[in-house]
C-alpha positions in Angstrom: -57.8 17.9 -124.8 -60.3 16.0 -123.1 -58.3 12.9 -123.8 -55.3 14.5 -122.4 -57.1 15.5 -119.3 -58.5 12.0 -118.9 -55.0 10.6 -119.5 -53.6 13.0 -117.0 -56.3 12.1 -114.5 -55.6 8.5 -115.2 -51.9 9.0 -114.6 -52.6 10.7 -111.3 -54.9 8.0 -110.2 -52.4 5.4 -111.2 -49.6 7.1 -109.3 -51.8 7.4 -106.2 -52.8 3.8 -106.5 -49.3 2.7 -107.0 -48.2 4.8 -104.0 -51.0 3.3 -101.9 -50.0 -0.1 -103.1 -46.4 0.6 -102.2 -47.4 1.8 -98.8 -49.6 -1.2 -98.2 -46.8 -3.5 -99.5 -44.3 -1.8 -97.2 -46.7 -2.1 -94.3 -47.2 -5.8 -95.0 -43.4 -6.1 -95.3 -42.8 -4.5 -92.0 -45.6 -6.6 -90.4 -44.1 -9.8 -91.9 -40.6 -8.7 -90.9 -41.9 -8.1 -87.3 -43.6 -11.5 -87.3 -40.4 -13.2 -88.5 -38.5 -11.5 -85.7 -41.1 -12.6 -83.2 -41.0 -16.2 -84.6 -37.2 -16.2 -84.3 -37.5 -14.9 -80.7 -40.1 -17.6 -80.0 -37.9 -20.2 -81.6 -34.9 -19.1 -79.4 -37.2 -19.1 -76.3 -38.5 -22.6 -77.3 -34.9 -23.8 -77.7 -34.0 -22.3 -74.3 -37.0 -23.9 -72.7 -36.1 -27.2 -74.3 -32.6 -27.0 -72.9 -34.1 -26.2 -69.5 -36.5 -29.2 -69.8 -33.6 -31.5 -71.0 -31.5 -30.4 -68.0 -34.5 -31.0 -65.6 -35.1 -34.4 -67.2 -31.4 -35.2 -66.6 -31.8 -34.1 -63.0 -34.9 -36.2 -62.7 -33.2 -39.3 -64.1 -30.2 -38.7 -61.8 -32.5 -38.4 -58.8 -34.5 -41.4 -59.9 -31.3 -43.3 -60.0 -30.4 -42.1 -56.5 -33.8 -43.1 -55.3 -33.4 -46.6 -56.8 -30.0 -46.9 -55.1 -31.4 -45.6 -51.8 -34.3 -48.1 -52.1 -31.8 -50.9 -52.7 -29.8 -49.8 -49.7 -32.9 -49.6 -47.5 -34.0 -53.0 -48.6 -30.5 -54.4 -47.9 -30.5 -52.7 -44.5 -34.0 -53.9 -43.7 -32.8 -57.4 -44.4 -29.8 -57.0 -42.2 -32.0 -55.5 -39.4 -34.4 -58.5 -39.7 -31.5 -60.9 -39.5 -30.1 -59.1 -36.5 -33.5 -59.0 -34.8 -33.7 -62.7 -35.3 -30.3 -63.1 -33.7 -31.3 -60.9 -30.8 -34.4 -62.9 -30.3 -32.4 -66.1 -30.3 -29.9 -64.5 -27.9 -32.7 -63.4 -25.6 -34.1 -66.9 -25.6 -30.6 -68.2 -24.7 -30.2 -65.6 -21.9 -33.7 -66.6 -20.6 -32.6 -70.3 -20.6 -29.4 -69.4 -18.9 -31.3 -67.4 -16.2 -33.7 -70.3 -15.7 -30.7 -72.6 -15.3 -29.1 -70.2 -12.8 -32.3 -69.9 -10.9 -32.6 -73.7 -10.9 -29.1 -74.1 -9.6 -29.6 -71.5 -7.0 -32.7 -73.3 -5.7 -31.0 -76.7 -5.4 -29.7 -77.5 -1.9 -26.1 -76.5 -1.5 -23.6 -79.3 -0.5 -21.9 -78.6 2.9 -19.0 -76.2 2.5 -16.6 -78.3 4.7 -16.3 -82.0 4.1 -17.3 -84.3 7.0 -14.2 -85.4 9.0 -12.9 -88.7 7.9 -11.2 -91.3 9.9 -7.5 -90.6 10.1 -5.6 -92.7 7.8 -2.1 -93.8 8.1 0.1 -91.5 6.0 1.3 -94.5 4.1 -2.2 -95.3 3.1 -2.9 -91.9 1.6 -2.7 -92.3 -2.1 0.5 -91.1 -3.6 2.2 -90.6 -0.2 4.6 -93.0 1.3 7.4 -93.0 3.8 9.9 -92.9 1.0 8.5 -89.7 -0.3 9.2 -87.8 2.9 12.6 -86.5 3.7 11.7 -85.2 7.1 9.8 -88.2 8.4 6.1 -88.3 8.8 4.6 -84.9 8.1 0.9 -84.0 8.3 -0.3 -83.0 5.0 -2.6 -80.0 5.1 -5.6 -80.0 2.7 -4.7 -76.4 1.8 -1.1 -77.2 1.0 0.2 -79.1 -2.1 2.9 -81.6 -1.6 4.7 -80.2 -4.7 5.1 -76.7 -3.4 7.4 -75.4 -0.6 6.1 -73.8 2.5 7.5 -70.5 1.5 5.2 -70.5 -1.5 2.0 -70.9 0.5 -0.2 -67.8 -0.2 2.1 -66.8 -3.1 -0.2 -66.0 -6.0 2.7 -66.4 -8.5 2.3 -70.2 -8.3 -1.2 -69.9 -9.8 
């Protein structure tokens, strides 16, 4: 009987220990399962963050490319600006030279506006004019009238 009591007590302790062991194992299982779920969520979050990082890196590379292109354009435009500034400087020097020449010409004495009266020459002695050339006898040739034009065309701007 004592053996049976000890056996019974042993069986009760064994069941209780196995129950506790099962509860502990189930607790560990739930804990591990929860940790696996957290790990999976963290992995999904890491993957999402990696995609965001990859997209941002692509944006950065694209912007760096745009910056490099802009730098090249700026360098090219600066070169053009320097070239144009040199041309402007050269033109300013030419304009200054032209102004100096104009001032120099303006300061020189002006020749008289009307030529001094010459001795009257015989119409036959005037170069290119002879008695044969004239149909109406000896005409006086005006310095303002061309011998090739008619009198009706004097003052007519169409001849010019």
